[in-house]
N, CA, C and O atoms as a DFTB+ gen file, in Angstrom:
440 C
 N C O
     1  1      14.864     -22.207      10.315
     2  2      14.692     -22.129       8.819
     3  2      14.979     -20.819       8.267
     4  3      15.116     -19.915       9.091
     5  1      15.127     -20.466       6.724
     6  2      14.947     -19.947       6.163
     7  2      13.902     -18.458       5.430
     8  3      12.849     -19.052       5.199
     9  1      13.704     -17.248       5.066
    10  2      12.477     -16.737       4.308
    11  2      12.070     -17.760       3.957
    12  3      11.431     -18.599       4.592
    13  1      12.437     -17.759       2.854
    14  2      12.486     -18.642       1.263
    15  2      11.638     -20.136       2.125
    16  3      10.531     -20.575       1.815
    17  1      12.489     -20.638       3.161
    18  2      11.008     -21.867       3.546
    19  2       9.851     -21.525       4.187
    20  3       8.733     -22.039       4.180
    21  1      10.206     -20.784       4.620
    22  2       8.844     -19.728       5.549
    23  2       7.571     -19.478       4.822
    24  3       6.398     -19.513       5.193
    25  1       8.289     -19.145       3.369
    26  2       6.575     -18.401       2.312
    27  2       6.469     -19.384       2.112
    28  3       5.532     -19.321       1.317
    29  1       6.910     -21.323       2.275
    30  2       6.818     -22.053       1.386
    31  2       4.986     -22.955       1.408
    32  3       4.895     -23.655       2.417
    33  1       4.100     -22.987       0.796
    34  2       3.552     -23.641       1.163
    35  2       2.450     -24.895       0.382
    36  3       1.542     -24.436      -0.312
    37  1       2.550     -26.281       0.502
    38  2       2.889     -27.060       0.353
    39  2       3.800     -26.901      -0.988
    40  3       3.436     -27.213      -2.122
    41  1       5.170     -26.304      -0.589
    42  2       5.943     -27.021      -1.861
    43  2       6.138     -25.870      -2.805
    44  3       7.015     -25.649      -3.640
    45  1       4.516     -24.852      -2.246
    46  2       4.800     -23.762      -3.807
    47  2       4.836     -22.075      -2.816
    48  3       4.293     -21.742      -1.763
    49  1       5.990     -21.149      -4.039
    50  2       6.656     -20.190      -3.146
    51  2       4.925     -19.401      -3.397
    52  3       4.128     -19.391      -4.335
    53  1       4.946     -18.662      -1.652
    54  2       3.944     -17.876      -1.601
    55  2       3.490     -16.644      -1.654
    56  3       2.289     -16.787      -1.425
    57  1       3.799     -14.921      -1.896
    58  2       3.669     -13.908      -1.634
    59  2       2.046     -13.774      -1.115
    60  3       0.938     -13.969      -1.615
    61  1       2.704     -13.225       0.469
    62  2       1.184     -12.704       0.978
    63  2       0.693     -11.181       1.268
    64  3       0.883     -10.620       2.347
    65  1       0.284     -10.814       0.577
    66  2      -0.335      -9.304       1.092
    67  2      -1.896      -8.991       1.286
    68  3      -2.993      -9.225       0.780
    69  1      -1.188      -8.203       2.514
    70  2      -3.200      -7.608       2.831
    71  2      -3.793      -6.537       2.784
    72  3      -3.534      -5.786       3.725
    73  1      -4.694      -6.066       1.837
    74  2      -5.258      -5.333       0.997
    75  2      -5.462      -3.935       2.459
    76  3      -6.531      -3.400       2.162
    77  1      -5.121      -3.492       3.272
    78  2      -5.415      -2.817       3.855
    79  2      -5.716      -1.712       3.860
    80  3      -6.155      -1.099       4.833
    81  1      -5.440      -1.093       2.269
    82  2      -6.486       0.115       2.097
    83  2      -7.342       0.081       2.050
    84  3      -8.017       1.040       2.423
    85  1      -8.154      -1.571       1.332
    86  2      -9.416      -1.730       0.719
    87  2      -9.899      -2.110       2.479
    88  3     -11.115      -2.287       2.559
    89  1      -9.527      -2.181       3.155
    90  2     -10.132      -2.965       4.399
    91  2     -10.900      -1.475       5.266
    92  3     -11.976      -1.143       5.761
    93  1      -9.922      -1.088       5.098
    94  2      -9.867       0.988       5.634
    95  2     -10.947       1.693       4.914
    96  3     -11.959       2.091       5.491
    97  1     -10.689       1.875       3.424
    98  2     -12.485       2.591       3.165
    99  2     -13.558       1.939       2.099
   100  3     -14.156       2.232       1.064
   101  1     -13.329       0.351       3.479
   102  2     -14.969       0.507       2.843
   103  2     -15.973       0.789       3.611
   104  3     -16.069       0.992       4.821
   105  1     -16.618       0.778       2.856
   106  2     -18.024       1.675       2.775
   107  2     -19.042       1.644       3.394
   108  3     -19.820       2.482       3.849
   109  1     -18.930       0.035       3.360
   110  2     -20.127      -1.830       3.943
   111  2     -19.083      -0.848       5.686
   112  3     -19.657       0.062       6.282
   113  1     -17.979      -1.219       6.019
   114  2     -17.831      -0.803       7.780
   115  2     -17.910       0.691       7.966
   116  3     -18.306       0.885       9.115
   117  1     -17.715       1.777       7.369
   118  2     -17.323       3.139       7.494
   119  2     -17.935       3.817       6.917
   120  3     -18.120       3.639       5.713
   121  1     -18.630       5.163       7.814
   122  2     -18.865       6.015       7.392
   123  2     -18.250       7.295       7.562
   124  3     -17.961       7.896       8.596
   125  1     -18.091       7.628       6.250
   126  2     -17.042       8.078       5.193
   127  2     -15.396       8.121       5.201
   128  3     -14.654       8.950       5.728
   129  1     -15.123       7.106       4.543
   130  2     -14.127       6.520       4.701
   131  2     -12.648       6.844       4.321
   132  3     -11.487       6.493       4.532
   133  1     -13.549       7.891       3.507
   134  2     -11.851       8.320       2.571
   135  2     -11.598      10.367       3.508
   136  3     -10.875      11.244       3.034
   137  1     -12.715      10.541       5.209
   138  2     -12.760      11.530       5.638
   139  2     -11.540      11.428       6.522
   140  3     -11.655      10.384       7.163
   141  1     -10.205      12.174       6.899
   142  2      -9.733      12.049       8.763
   143  2     -10.922      12.745       9.697
   144  3     -11.258      13.925       9.599
   145  1     -11.498      11.769      10.631
   146  2     -12.439      12.019      11.457
   147  2     -12.442      11.028      12.688
   148  3     -13.316      10.189      12.905
   149  1     -11.333      11.261      13.449
   150  2     -10.772      10.007      14.207
   151  2     -12.540      10.424      15.448
   152  3     -13.443       9.649      15.762
   153  1     -12.446      11.149      15.623
   154  2     -14.126      11.190      16.189
   155  2     -14.881      10.226      15.607
   156  3     -14.898       9.494      16.597
   157  1     -15.197       9.929      15.209
   158  2     -16.251       8.262      14.944
   159  2     -15.403       7.286      15.375
   160  3     -14.835       6.595      14.529
   161  1     -15.223       7.111      16.478
   162  2     -14.374       5.923      17.150
   163  2     -14.592       6.200      18.653
   164  3     -14.094       5.607      19.610
   165  1     -15.989       7.890      18.627
   166  2     -16.212       8.074      20.153
   167  2     -17.628       7.363      20.228
   168  3     -17.972       6.356      19.609
   169  1     -18.296       8.040      21.036
   170  2     -19.464       7.854      20.936
   171  2     -20.288       8.084      21.871
   172  3     -19.992       7.613      22.970
   173  1     -21.616       8.899      21.740
   174  2     -21.708      10.344      22.353
   175  2     -21.510       9.731      23.968
   176  3     -22.538      10.231      24.426
   177  1     -21.132       9.275      24.696
   178  2     -20.872       9.417      25.667
   179  2     -19.725      10.274      25.818
   180  3     -19.153      10.834      24.883
   181  1     -19.420      10.349      27.008
   182  2     -17.852      11.447      27.371
   183  2     -16.394      10.063      26.759
   184  3     -16.473       8.860      26.511
   185  1     -15.426      10.888      26.736
   186  2     -14.375       9.894      26.396
   187  2     -13.585      10.007      27.255
   188  3     -12.887      11.002      27.451
   189  1     -13.591       8.856      27.974
   190  2     -12.049       8.901      29.801
   191  2     -11.176       8.359      27.925
   192  3     -11.437       8.082      26.754
   193  1      -9.932       8.549      29.051
   194  2      -9.018       8.285      28.924
   195  2      -8.577       6.679      28.949
   196  3      -8.245       5.838      28.115
   197  1      -8.760       6.741      30.346
   198  2      -8.960       5.103      30.999
   199  2     -10.017       3.757      29.725
   200  3      -9.863       2.539      29.819
   201  1     -10.848       4.335      28.830
   202  2     -11.412       2.934      28.708
   203  2     -10.632       3.030      26.868
   204  3     -11.223       3.590      25.944
   205  1      -9.267       2.359      26.723
   206  2      -9.357       2.649      25.949
   207  2      -9.209       1.558      24.896
   208  3      -8.492       1.611      23.896
   209  1     -10.048       0.504      25.303
   210  2     -10.389      -0.546      23.939
   211  2     -10.987      -0.580      22.608
   212  3     -11.145      -1.484      21.787
   213  1     -11.438       1.358      22.638
   214  2     -11.770       2.093      21.962
   215  2     -10.723       2.264      20.802
   216  3     -11.060       2.397      19.626
   217  1      -9.278       2.247      21.291
   218  2      -8.706       3.116      20.334
   219  2      -6.909       2.235      20.587
   220  3      -5.950       2.646      19.933
   221  1      -6.800       1.397      21.304
   222  2      -6.252       0.052      21.182
   223  2      -5.803      -0.229      19.753
   224  3      -6.862      -0.378      19.144
   225  1      -4.904      -0.365      18.985
   226  2      -4.853      -0.415      17.538
   227  2      -3.881      -2.387      18.105
   228  3      -2.693      -2.526      17.811
   229  1      -4.095      -2.717      18.312
   230  2      -3.316      -4.053      18.414
   231  2      -4.279      -5.182      19.807
   232  3      -3.602      -6.156      20.138
   233  1      -5.699      -5.072      20.544
   234  2      -6.642      -5.245      21.218
   235  2      -5.751      -5.297      22.268
   236  3      -4.597      -4.918      22.469
   237  1      -6.861      -6.040      23.057
   238  2      -5.778      -6.227      24.754
   239  2      -6.805      -7.194      24.959
   240  3      -7.866      -7.542      24.442
   241  1      -5.850      -7.578      26.201
   242  2      -6.342      -9.035      27.187
   243  2      -6.005     -10.196      26.218
   244  3      -4.973     -10.275      25.552
   245  1      -7.108     -11.158      26.238
   246  2      -6.405     -12.009      26.022
   247  2      -7.067     -12.213      24.423
   248  3      -7.677     -13.241      24.128
   249  1      -6.891     -11.283      23.623
   250  2      -7.169     -10.840      22.017
   251  2      -6.024     -10.534      21.596
   252  3      -5.875     -10.917      20.436
   253  1      -4.677      -9.737      22.237
   254  2      -3.983      -8.947      22.500
   255  2      -3.090      -9.256      20.378
   256  3      -2.672     -10.413      20.424
   257  1      -2.981      -9.055      19.876
   258  2      -2.425      -9.123      19.004
   259  2      -0.919      -9.980      19.498
   260  3      -0.196      -9.494      20.367
   261  1      -0.664     -10.993      18.970
   262  2       0.839     -11.838      19.150
   263  2       1.985     -10.422      18.175
   264  3       2.741      -9.709      18.834
   265  1       1.902     -10.313      16.989
   266  2       3.068      -9.353      16.216
   267  2       3.184      -8.223      17.240
   268  3       4.329      -7.965      17.613
   269  1       1.767      -7.219      17.958
   270  2       2.310      -5.676      18.672
   271  2       3.602      -5.798      18.980
   272  3       4.135      -4.920      18.303
   273  1       4.165      -6.170      19.391
   274  2       5.830      -5.848      20.099
   275  2       6.341      -5.269      19.078
   276  3       6.358      -4.038      19.082
   277  1       6.897      -6.004      17.927
   278  2       6.891      -6.716      16.726
   279  2       7.266      -5.402      15.929
   280  3       8.361      -4.996      15.538
   281  1       5.731      -4.764      15.795
   282  2       5.045      -3.585      14.950
   283  2       5.709      -2.344      15.113
   284  3       6.296      -1.492      14.445
   285  1       5.292      -2.657      16.556
   286  2       6.236      -1.381      17.226
   287  2       7.412      -1.259      17.041
   288  3       7.825      -0.474      16.188
   289  1       8.064      -1.850      17.636
   290  2       9.695      -2.260      17.464
   291  2      10.019      -1.260      16.367
   292  3      10.557      -0.159      16.483
   293  1       9.262      -2.319      14.502
   294  2       9.251      -2.253      13.585
   295  2       9.077      -1.209      13.228
   296  3       9.652      -0.849      12.201
   297  1       8.261      -0.355      13.895
   298  2       7.999       1.085      13.190
   299  2       8.822       2.458      13.620
   300  3       8.928       3.626      13.245
   301  1       9.420       1.428      14.815
   302  2      10.312       2.668      15.487
   303  2      11.676       2.417      14.516
   304  3      12.396       3.393      14.304
   305  1      11.875       1.674      14.183
   306  2      13.740       1.047      13.118
   307  2      12.912       2.647      11.628
   308  3      13.482       3.657      11.215
   309  1      11.515       2.122      11.310
   310  2      11.069       2.230       9.868
   311  2      11.937       4.378      10.308
   312  3      12.893       4.808       9.662
   313  1      11.192       5.260      11.522
   314  2      10.745       5.706      11.177
   315  2      12.915       6.506      11.428
   316  3      13.385       7.558      10.997
   317  1      13.438       5.644      12.071
   318  2      15.364       5.893      11.943
   319  2      15.188       6.247      11.569
   320  3      15.099       7.474      11.613
   321  1      14.807       5.111      10.339
   322  2      15.802       4.086       9.031
   323  2      14.920       6.185       8.078
   324  3      15.979       6.595       7.601
   325  1      14.280       6.855       7.858
   326  2      13.081       7.862       7.626
   327  2      14.425       9.274       7.277
   328  3      14.664      10.094       6.390
   329  1      15.209       8.691       9.115
   330  2      15.137       9.921       9.116
   331  2      16.864      10.404       8.996
   332  3      17.440      11.471       8.780
   333  1      17.372       8.745       9.310
   334  2      18.757       8.997       8.848
   335  2      19.284       9.033       6.960
   336  3      20.267       9.732       6.713
   337  1      18.663       8.351       5.867
   338  2      18.064       8.408       5.007
   339  2      17.503       9.796       4.453
   340  3      16.982       9.463       3.388
   341  1      17.371      10.827       4.564
   342  2      16.638      11.366       3.968
   343  2      17.446      12.834       4.679
   344  3      17.937      12.839       5.808
   345  1      17.442      13.760       3.939
   346  2      17.635      15.442       4.542
   347  2      16.489      16.302       4.897
   348  3      15.833      16.912       4.053
   349  1      16.188      16.347       6.598
   350  2      14.865      17.017       6.243
   351  2      15.127      18.713       6.358
   352  3      16.208      19.179       6.721
   353  1      14.573      19.103       6.182
   354  2      14.541      20.309       6.937
   355  2      13.067      21.153       7.021
   356  3      11.904      20.782       6.864
   357  1      13.632      22.371       7.321
   358  2      12.108      23.046       7.408
   359  2      11.832      23.713       6.161
   360  3      12.789      23.539       5.407
   361  1      10.809      24.490       5.563
   362  2      10.233      25.188       5.045
   363  2      11.150      26.831       5.121
   364  3      11.506      27.542       6.061
   365  1      11.271      26.930       3.692
   366  2      12.103      28.891       4.119
   367  2      10.828      29.561       5.074
   368  3       9.664      29.163       5.037
   369  1      11.605      31.218       6.352
   370  2      10.791      31.100       7.192
   371  2       9.625      30.640       7.972
   372  3       8.541      31.129       8.290
   373  1      10.166      29.661       8.141
   374  2      10.064      28.365       9.236
   375  2      10.188      28.134      10.318
   376  3       9.530      27.666      11.248
   377  1      11.231      28.556      10.105
   378  2      12.416      28.468      11.341
   379  2      12.510      29.120      12.785
   380  3      13.074      28.795      13.830
   381  1      11.569      30.371      12.315
   382  2      11.309      30.618      13.759
   383  2      10.200      30.091      14.615
   384  3      10.178      30.106      15.846
   385  1       9.139      29.550      13.683
   386  2       7.557      28.936      14.748
   387  2       8.454      27.734      14.868
   388  3       8.736      27.614      13.676
   389  1       9.111      26.743      15.482
   390  2       9.343      25.735      16.041
   391  2       9.737      25.555      17.776
   392  3      10.435      26.071      18.650
   393  1       9.257      25.013      17.672
   394  2       8.737      25.125      18.643
   395  2       9.303      24.341      20.227
   396  3       8.419      23.943      20.985
   397  1      10.893      24.150      20.671
   398  2      11.837      23.313      20.659
   399  2      11.737      22.749      22.007
   400  3      12.771      22.144      22.289
   401  1      10.498      22.724      23.324
   402  2       9.568      23.167      24.341
   403  2       9.884      21.291      24.541
   404  3       9.296      20.319      24.066
   405  1      11.229      21.433      25.580
   406  2      10.926      19.929      25.691
   407  2       9.026      19.428      26.707
   408  3       8.244      20.012      27.457
   409  1       9.112      18.372      26.208
   410  2       7.626      17.562      27.132
   411  2       7.772      16.303      27.685
   412  3       8.506      15.325      27.550
   413  1       7.011      16.586      28.222
   414  2       6.986      14.512      28.414
   415  2       6.195      14.970      28.927
   416  3       6.128      15.934      29.690
   417  1       4.900      13.692      28.188
   418  2       4.471      13.277      28.744
   419  2       3.346      11.775      29.091
   420  3       2.658      11.338      28.168
   421  1       3.315      11.372      29.954
   422  2       3.466      10.297      30.764
   423  2       1.588       9.732      31.853
   424  3       1.161      10.124      32.939
   425  1       1.115       8.897      31.013
   426  2      -0.773       8.587      31.529
   427  2      -0.535       6.726      32.464
   428  3      -1.094       5.644      32.279
   429  1      -0.256       6.843      32.713
   430  2      -0.955       6.008      33.771
   431  2      -2.132       5.302      33.976
   432  3      -2.971       5.824      34.710
   433  1      -2.444       3.845      33.304
   434  2      -3.866       3.447      32.752
   435  2      -3.615       2.240      33.719
   436  3      -2.848       1.302      33.502
   437  1      -4.957       2.572      35.614
   438  2      -4.619       1.426      36.256
   439  2      -5.481       0.416      35.368
   440  3      -5.467      -0.790      35.615
């Protein structure tokens, strides 16, 4: 099945677009949606790193997003293409501020 065939609904060529910006900026759902404020997802109790259901973008368990693996792979491809296509460099004078120490961070959640 081609992409052209997959986009046909009742023999009509249909484009589907989701307004993610509108969902994220809905003032009925979010307090101060225009601000970068990740603490909004933490409640007043102490945050535990094992309590991932608050920060899991694709859900978990029975209702996990079916496209989570594909989205993760496509994000890696998109970042790789950006690195490949553009010439990346630091601003003048910032070369000495680069931390090249390799860090390995692994946290196992049981």
